[in-house]
N, C-alpha and C positions, 0 to 999 in steps of 0.2 A: 541594544536591546539583548538583555541577557537571555531570555528565552530564544532568540535567534541564534545566540552564539552557541548555547548548549546543543540546540538542534544540529547546527552544522557539525560541531565537533563528534557528536555521538550518534546521529542518524544520517543526516544529509550526505556525508561524505563517506558513509559506509555502502556496504553492500545490501543493507536492508531494502532500501527502495527498490532495487532489482529483483530482490527475492520475492517481494511483494508482488511482482507482475507475475508470478507463477499462479497466483491465487486465482486470477479471471481466467487465465489460459486454462488452468486445470478445470475450472467449473465449465468453461466452453467444451472440453474433451468429454467430460461427465455428462454434461447435457446430452453431447452427440450419441452417447452410449446409453442413452434413456434412463440415467440416473439423475433425474431433475432435481429431486429434493436437495441432495448433498450439493448438487452444481450450483443452485440459488443460494444456498448457505454460504459457499466458499466465494460467490460474487458479492453477496451483501456483505459479509464481513471486511472483503476487501474495499467496499466502497464506503464503510463506516470509517475504516483505518485511514483510507485517503483523506476524507473530509476532518477528521479529527487531525491527522498530521498537518494538512493545508491550513487548517483554522488555528492551529498553535502558533504558526509562523509564516511568513511569506518573505521569507529569508533567501537571498540568492548565494549559495554555498559555493560557487565555482568563485576561483580567485586565490 
């Protein structure tokens, strides 16, 4: 599957998935600081990015 190969080469084996984890954690921090609007925006953008990335491929990039 060409999409899975591209995903693994460019996204799956890079630091991007780990950097994306900062978005919901940052959102949780901001939510605790009573900055709920920006917190929900960060969490929402992260959720959409995760759904799109998982919808593009269900490749296992390990190996």
